[in-house]
N, C-alpha and C positions, 0 to 999 in steps of 0.2 A: 418343722417341729411345732410351730405355733398352730398350724392347721390340724396336726395330729392331736394336740392338747384339746383343741376345741371339739374335735370329734369324740375324744374320750369323755370329756365333760358332758357332752350331749347324751352319750350313751348312759352315763351314770345317772343323769337327771331323768332319763326316760322311765326309770323305775318309780319315780315320784310323779304322782298325777298333778303336775304343776303346769299351768298354761305357758310357762316360759319355755317348755320343751318345743312348742310350735315356733317360737321365735328363732330357734336355732335352725329350723328347717326352712321357714319362710320369713325372713327378717322383715319387721315392720320398718317404717321410715325412721324410727328412733329405737334401734335394738338395744337391749340391755343384756350384757354378757353375764351369765350366772354360772358359778362354779360351786361344787359341793365337796366331794371327798378328795383329799389330797390335792388341793389346788396348786397349780404351778405358780411360780413367782409372777406377779403381774407385769405385763409389758407396758409400753408407753400408752398404747391406745386404751388398755384396760384401766390404767390409772386415771386417764382423762375422763373416761366414762364414769368411773366412780366419783370423781370430783364433781362432774356435772350433775349426777344424781343427788349427791350430797347437797349441792347448792339449791336444788329444786325442792328440798324437804320443807315442810310447812310446820306451823305450830298448832295445828288444829287436830292433833291426835294421830297424825301420820308420821311415822319414823322410818328411817332407812337403816337397814342393818349393814354390817361390814361386808357381807357377801353380795350386796347389791339388791337384796329383796326388800320389798316395802311391807312394813308391819303396822297394822292398825289396831290400837288398843280398844278393847270393849270392856267397860266397867262391869258388865254382867256375865262376862265369859272369860275364864282364865286362859282359854286357848288363844293362840296367836294365828290370825289369818294372814296368809302370804299371797299376795297378788302381783301380777306383772303389770305395772302401770307405765304408760308413756308420758313422761313429763313434758310440760310446755317448753317450747324452744326458748333458749336464752336470748340475750340481747344480740342483735345482728352485728352491731359494731364490734363487740368483743369476739364473736365468732369469726368476723372478717379478719381481725388481727391474728387469730389462731390459724386461719387459712393461709394468710400471707406467710406466716412462719413455716407452716407445713410445706408450702410451695418452695420456699427458700431451702428447706432441709432436703427436699427431693432434688432440687437443682444441684445441690452440692454432691449428691450421689451419682449424678449423671456421668456415665463413662467409667465409673469405679466398679469394676467387676468383683472386687473383694468385699464391698459393702453390701449388706443385705437390706433391701427396702423394708421399712417398718410396716406394721399393720396399719390399716386405714383407721384413723381415729374417728370417734363418733361425731365430732363436730363437722366432719365432711358431709354426713347425711343431714345434720341440722342446718348447715349452710344451704344445701340444696333445697330443703323444705322451705326455708325462709325466703330464698330468692324466688322459688316457685310461687309462694304466696304473694310476693310483690308483683310478679307477672300477672297473677290472677286478679289482683286489684285493678290492673290497668287493662288487661285483655280479656277479662271474664265477662260473661253475660252477652246480651244481644247488642249492647252499645259500648264498645271499647272506648277507653279514654284516648282522645287524640293527643298526639305529642305536643301540639300547640297549647293544649289545656294544662299541661304540667308546668309547675313553677320551675324556674331555672335550677333551684336547689334540688328538687325532686328528679329532674331530668339528669343532672350531673350525677346524683347519687345512683340512679338506676344504671347509668352507663358504667359507673365504677363497679357495681356488683356484677354486671354482665362481663366486663373486662376481667374481673377476678375469677369468675367461674370459667371463663375461656382459658385463662392461664392455668387454672386448676386442672382442667381436662387435659391440657397439653402435658402438664407435669405427670399426671396419672398415666397417660398413654405411653410415657417413656418405659413404663414397667408393665405393659399390656400382657406380657408373657406370664406374669405372676397371676395365678388363679385367684388369690385373695383380693386382687384389684378389679376383677371383672365386673362384679356388681356395681361398685362405685363408679367405674368408668361409664357403664350403661346408664346409671342414675344421673350422673352429672351431665352426660351427653344429652339425655332427654330434656333436662331443664334448659340447657343451652339452646337446643333446637327450638324450643318454645319461645325463648327470648329472641332468637334470631328471626323467627316467624313474625313476631310482633314488630320488631325494628324494621324488617324488610317491608312490611305493609305500610308502616308510617313513612318510611323513606320514599316508597312509591307514591303515597298520597301527597306528600310535600312536593315531589317532582312534578306531579300532574297539576298542582295548584299554582299555575303560573299565569301571567297576563302579559300579552305582547304589547309593549308600549306603542300607542298611536303616534308618538313623536317620531318613531323610526320610519314612518311611512308618509310623512308630510313635508319632507324637504325636497327641493328642486334638484334636478340632475342636469348637467350640462352635456347634452347630446347634440350631435349634428342634426340639422333639419332633415326631414324626409326628402330624399333625392328623387322625387318623381317628377315627370314632365307634364303632368296634368293636374287640374285642380282637385281631382277626387282624393288626392293624398293630403289635403289640408287638415282633415279631421285627424288623421294619424299623426301628422306633424304636431298639431296642437297637443294631442294626447301625450306624445313622447316628450315634448318640451315641458309639459307640466307634470311629468312623472316624478318618481321618487327614487331614492336608493343610494345616493353617493355620500351622504353625510355620515360621519362617524358617530357612535353613540355618545351621549353626553356623559359628563362625569357623574351626574346623579343616577344614571342608568348604567352602572358598570357591568352588571350582569343582565342577560336577556330574560326579563320577566320575574326576577327574584330580587328581594332586598338582600343586603349584605348579611343581615341577621339570619335570614333563612338559609343562605348559602353556608354560613358557619354551622348551622344545625345539620345540614346535609353532610357536611364534612365529618362531623362527629358520628353520625349514623353510619356513613360509609366506612369509616375507620373501624367501628364496632363490628360491622358485618364482615369485613375482610379479616379482622383479627379472629373472628369466630369461625373462620373457614368457609364463609359464604361469599367469596370473591366473585365466582361465576354468577351467582344469583344477583348480586349487587350490580355488576356490570350489565347484566341483561336487563334488569329493571331500568337502569339509567339510559341505556341505549334505546329501548322501546319508547320511553317517555320523551326523550329529547328528539328522537326521529319524528314522533308525532307532532311535537311543537314546531320543528323545522318545516314539516309539510304544511302545517297551518300557516306558517309565515310565508312560504312560497305561494300558497293560494291567495293570501291577502295581497301579495304583490301582483297578482294577476296571472301567474304562471300555472298552467295545468299540465299534468303528465299526459303525453300522447305517445302512442306507439308509432313505429315507422310507417305502418300502413295508414294510420290516421292522418299523418302529415302528408303522405303522398296523395291522398284523396281530398285534402282540404283545398277549398277555393282560395285563390291568391289573396283576396281581400281579408279573409279570415286568417290566413297564415301570416299575412303582414302584421296584423294586430298581435298574433301570438309571438312573432319575432320581436316586436317592440317590448312586449311583456318579458320575453326571455332576456333581452339586453338589460332591462331594469333590474330583473331578478339577479342576473349574473353580477352586476355591479354591486348590488346590495350584499350579495353573498361575500364577495371578495373584500369589500370595504367595511362591512358591519358584522354580518352573521358569523363568519369564520373566526374573526378576532374575538367576538363575544363568546362564542362557543369554546374557544381555546381557554379564555380566562375562566369560564365557568368550570370546565373540566379540571383545570389546574387548581382551582379553589376547592372543589368538592373532593378531589383526590390529592390534596396537597401533600400527604404523607406517602403517596405512591405515584411518583412522576411517570413511571413506565406505564402504569394503568391509565393515567390521564392521557398520555400520548397515544396509546392504542385506541382508546375510546374516541378521542377527537378525530383521529385519522379515519376510523371506521365510519363515523357520522359524516364527516366532510367528503370522504371518498364517495359514499353513496349519493350524496347530493350533487357532487360535481359530475359523476358519471351520468346521472339523469339529465343534467343540463347539456353535457357534451353529446349525448345520444340524440337530443333534439336538434342540436346544431348539425350533426352529421345527417340526420334525416332530411333537414332542409336542403343540404348540399346535394342530396340525391333526387330532389324534385326535378321536374321537367324544366329545361333551360328556357329563359325568357328575358328579354332586355330589361324589363322593369324590375326584375329581381336583383339586378347587379348591386344596387346600392344597399339593399338589406343584407346581401351576402357580405359586402364590404364592412358593414357595421358589425356583423357577427365576427368577421375575421379580425377587425381591429380590437374588438372587445377581448377576444381570446389572447391576442398578441400583447396588449397593453396591461391587462389585469392579472394574468397568471403569474408574472414575476413577483407580484405582491404577496403571493402565497408562500414563497420560498422561506420566509422568516417564520412561518407558522408550522411548517411540516419538517419532519426529518428528511434527510437527503434521499433516502430510498423512495419514500412516498412522493416527494417533490419531483423526482426524476420520472416516476411512473405517470404522474399527472401531466407532466410536460410532454411525455411521449404520446399520451392519448390526445392531448390538445393539438400537438403537431400533426398528427394523422388527420384530425378533423379539419385543421387549417389547410392541409394539403388538398383535401377533397373539395373544400370551398374554393381554393385557388384554381383547381382544375375546372370547376364549374364556371368561374368568372372568365377564364381564358376562353372557354367554349362559348360563353355568352358574347364575348367580343368578336369572336370569329363568326358567329351567327349574325351579329349586327352587320358585319362587313358583307356577308352573303346576302342579307336582306336588302341592303342598299343596291348592290349589283343586280339583284333580281327584280327590283322595282321598275316595272316597265309599263306603268299606267299611261294609257294613250289619251287621256282626257286632260287637255291643257287647263291651267288655272285661269279663270276669267280675269281679264284686265291686266294680265302679266304680273299679278301679285306674287308675294312670297309663297313658295310652295310649302304645303304642310310638312313634307319630308324634310325640307331645310330647317323649319322651325323645330321639329322634333329632334333631328340629329344635333343641331347646335345647342339646344337646351340640354340635351343628353350629355354632350361632350363638355359643356360648361360645368356640369356637376361632376362628371368623371374627372376633370382636371383638379377638382378640389381634393380628390383622393390620390393625387399624383404619386406621392411617396409610397403609399400603400400598394398602389397598382404596380409601381416599379418593382417593389419587393415581390409581389405576386408573380409577375412575369419572369423575373429573374429566377425565383425558386422553381417555377415551372420549366424554365429553360434548363436549369441544372438537372432536374429530374429526367428531361428528355435526353440530355447528353449522357446521363448515367445509363439510360436504357438503350442508347444508340451505340453502334460500332464505329462511328466516325470519330469519337473522342471529342475533347474539348477544343474550342476555338483558341484558348489561351495555351499556346505551345511554348514551353520554356526553351525548347531547342531552336525556336524560330522567332527571335525578338522582333523582326520586321512585321511578321504576320500578327504578333501580339499588338504592336502599335497601331496597325491598321484596324484591328478589332476595337481598340479603345476609342478610335476616332469615329467609329460608327455610331449610329443612333442607338439609344437604349431600346430594349424590346418594346417597352410601353410607347416610347416616342415613335417608333416605327409603325406600331399599330395605329396611333393617332393620325400620322401622316397618311397612312393607307386609307383610313376612313375619309379623310378630307379629299383625297384624290378621287376616291370612288364617288363621293358626293358631287364633286365638280363634273365628273364624267356623266353622271346621271342627269345633272341639270343641263348640261350641254345638249344631251339627247332630247330632253323635254323642251328645250327652247326651239328645237326644229319642228315641233308640233304646230307652231304658229305660222300661218301663211304670210303674215305681215312681218317683214324683216325688222321694222321699227319696233313692233310689239315684242319681237324676240329679244331685241336689245334691252327694252324696258324690263322684261322678265329677268334677264341676266343681271341688270343693274339692281333690281329689287333684291334678288337673292344674294348677289355679291355684297351689296351694302349691308344687308342683314347679317351676313357671316362676319364681315369686318367689325360691325358694331358689337356683336357678341364677343368676339375675340378681344376687342379693345376694352370692353367692360369687365373682362375677367382677367385679373393679373395672372392667375394660374395657367389658363390656356394660352394667354398672350406670351408668357414666358416659355411655354412649351413649344409653341409654333415658331417663335423667333422673329426678329425684325426683318430678316431677308424674305421670309415667306410673306409677311405682312406687306412689304413694299411691292412684291410681285403681284399680289392680289389687288392692291390699290391701283397698280398700273393697268391691270386687266379691266378694272372698273372704269377707268378713264377711257380705255379703248372702246368699251361698250357705249359710253356716252358719245364719243365722236361718231361711232357708227350710226347711232340713233339720229344725231343732228344731220349727218350727211344724207341718210335715207329719207328723213322727213322734211327738214327745213331747207336742205340743199336744193331739193326739187322746187320748193316754193320760191327760193331766191332766184332761180333761173328765170322765173317770170318777170323779175325786176332787172334783168340784164339789158343794158343799153345797146348792145350790139344789134345792128340791123334796123334800128329805129330811125336813124338819120340817113336820108337818101338825097344826095345833092344839096346838102345843107338844110333840108326840110324834114320835119317829122313825118314818118310814114304813119298816117292816122289809122288806117285799117289794122296795121300790125300792133300799134299801141292799144287800140281797143281790145284786140285779141289777148294782149298781154294782161291788161286789167281784168278781163273776163276770166282768164285762166287763173290769175292770182286769187280773185274772189272765190271762184269755185273750189280751188284746191285748199284755200284757207278754211272755207266752210266745212269741207270734208274732214280736214285735220281736226278742227275744233269739235265737230260732231263726234268723231271717232275717239279722239284721244281724251275727251272729257270723261269718257267711260273707263279709260285706263286708270290703273291704280299705282300711285307711288306711296308706299306705306310710311316711309321715313320722311318726316317733315323737312328735315334739313336737305335731303336729296331732292325732294319736291321743289323746295325753294331754289336750290342751286340750278335745277333744270329750267325752271321758269325764268330765272334771271339770265341764264346763258342763252335761252331762246330769244328773249326780249333784246338782249345785246346784239344778237345776230340778225334779227329781223327788223326791229324798229328803225335803227339808223338807215338801213338800206331802203326800207319802204318810205321813210320820211324824205330821203334824198330823191328817190324816184318820183314820188308824188310832187315834190317841190319843183322838179324840172319839167315834168310832162303834164301836170294837171291843167295848166293854162291852155293846152292845145284844144281842150274841149270847150264848147260854147257854154258859158255859165247857165245854170238852170237845170233843166231836165236832163240834158246830155251829160253834164258833170255828175249828177246824182245817179245816172244809170251806170256809169263805168267806174266812178270813184265811190265805191260802196263803204269803205272804212277810212276813218281818220286814224292817224298813228296812235292816239290815245285809246281808241276803240280796239285796235289790234292788241295793245298792251293789256287791256281789260280782259279780252278773250283768252289771251295766253295765260293769265292768272286763274282762269277757270279750268285749265287742263289738269288731268291726273286726279280728279276728285272721285271718279268712279260713280258719278251720280246722274249721268246723262240718260241712260236707259237701264232697265233691270238687267242684272247679270245674265239672266237666262236668254236674252235676245241680243247679246253683244256680238258684234261682228269681229271675228278674230283675223 
């Protein structure tokens, strides 16, 4: 009915050449309803408009008639000129109160089919004009006013207006089927969109205006030293030990790169965007900005994004550095970044916890997948013994740090992350088991036919023992790796598990067996022993072969003794057996070298009919001197690396030779005529023999290249 009245009034006024006719067809921002003949009783909106127009009348000759027309008095003309004027908008505060009341009235009509929605009052258009003017003040021209430049009062006031116009639009949209509401809905929606555009841009600007605190990248991390067996790894070890990433953010830096005041502002802006129907845009702006910030943070930590192909082609030295950076980055993410990002998302979207959860999960998942992809790419690289320890570091990082994420993520996402990490760990474990197997094969296949000069410790022995020493430090982890691998093999096998509940005796026998890792360690040691035995046979001199086995055996025992981890792994029984073997090599050496020398000092056959057989005695002294000279010359070039073993050998030789020589010399030296004859056959005094024995095993007699083996 109201619409019909307006139409009738418009048709009546069309016979009058009055500009107000056009307002009925194309309403201005502040329309004035004009009625002429037989006006209908005014409704609420018409009364409000009349009241606003009445309030806008002035005292300078302009009067407002009862029918809403403006009359201007002309002292020289009795005619009255009627014009359609748009009055200046009233006070925004008063209009806001009217808007609040209008919103309340509309909400009371919600769901009440019997109530007819009122016409849109004029102050709705006025409010739209005033808010649009406010937006123009901030966002107009080439240099919009930044949010940070607004006073707290202005900022709060602006957000209140935006919130009010958002609520107004929602209220109007409840009656979108009403034709008379179409224009106002479109008008208010346009103002709201412009307000949202300004707020979104300021929200984005504030998000990008962050600073990554340097304090987050200056704290030390407690990582295991680089487990390489050569000195080329020292640089990497120093770099890793002086790296960053495990410290938690300080209380002064609660949020990553923002002050609490800025975070509070972002909360207000996000709340306004979401309330205005811009949730998707708000979340998208936040995600893009924070993803960029996190990528910068990873770059600052030293981690670069690489494809699987890039990792496969990378030289090991370069890849080793990338792995070190990965470990640092992963620790920083789990200990610092994720926690900070969670706090930031919860604070910015404090009123929308579900949105905060979704955004944080999205950000963290992208970052973690990127890190896990790198770890998986590393696991797919070519197997090599030197890679084992970096693989172990990655494995332990995933195993130890991922549980810390449980408290940050919802169960579904935490389970997904664990599944991805478990798959990566499984591939790393498979690579490590393969590396161990290849190590065993390399020992078995090492058939170098060139003996080590002087019977010194073989490079293979040094490498394997240093390797196993570091391996033993990862005993618990490798036990886990081998057991997990064994379980996978059993699951894939048709033979079933060794642990048979139907056969308790078989189960007990299995429990008494060595663990998979211990079995591999024992196998490596057995293979090394067999390899050294084969290499000892390359020496033509049996004594030198014994020296070689003593050197290598002693080196192995010293390494085991100096490592509680590997010592506990091999056990006392194994250690006693190897110590016994070492003593046996010692006895063999003494028998083959000094036993022959002592035969020259044998008294048997020297006394014939109570007299010393002088020719035989002379031959004995000559043989002793010649053999001792040969031993001294040869074995001075031999090498005993271990000072304690060297000292023990010299002492045992002296204790074996000196007393026998002293006794022989004391009994038979008087047989010779003093002077030239004695000097000819008695070449050494006991003290000289002892001095020469102390010169053995220095490796200094002749250059190694001309040593006689």
